C-alpha positions in Angstrom: 58.5 -69.0 -16.6 57.6 -67.7 -13.2 57.4 -64.1 -14.3 55.1 -65.0 -17.2 52.7 -66.7 -14.8 52.6 -63.6 -12.5 52.0 -61.4 -15.6 49.2 -63.6 -16.9 47.6 -63.7 -13.4 47.7 -59.9 -13.1 46.4 -59.5 -16.7 43.4 -61.7 -15.8 42.4 -59.5 -12.9 42.7 -56.4 -15.1 40.5 -57.9 -17.7 37.9 -58.9 -15.1 38.0 -55.4 -13.7 37.6 -53.8 -17.1 34.7 -56.1 -18.0 32.9 -55.4 -14.7 33.4 -51.6 -15.3 32.0 -52.0 -18.9 29.0 -53.9 -17.7 28.3 -51.2 -15.0 28.5 -48.4 -17.6 26.2 -50.2 -20.0 23.7 -50.8 -17.2 23.9 -47.2 -16.1 23.2 -46.0 -19.7 20.3 -48.5 -20.2 18.7 -48.0 -16.8 19.4 -44.2 -16.5 15.8 -43.2 -16.2 15.0 -46.0 -13.7 18.0 -45.1 -11.6 16.8 -41.5 -11.3 13.4 -42.8 -10.1 15.1 -45.1 -7.7 17.2 -42.3 -6.3 14.2 -40.1 -5.8 12.4 -43.0 -4.1 15.3 -43.6 -1.7 15.6 -39.8 -1.0 11.9 -39.7 -0.2 12.2 -42.7 2.0 14.9 -41.1 4.1 13.0 -37.8 4.2 10.1 -39.5 5.9 7.4 -39.2 3.3 
């Protein structure tokens, strides 16, 4: 019974990690254009103008 508990606990963390990764990928696809604009803005900010 102890091994099953450890396996389920490990599986929960894998599922959470995969879900977070999937959400990040979806957000990256949806916000792709805005991310490019944000990157250019940050680059200009560090460039000093």
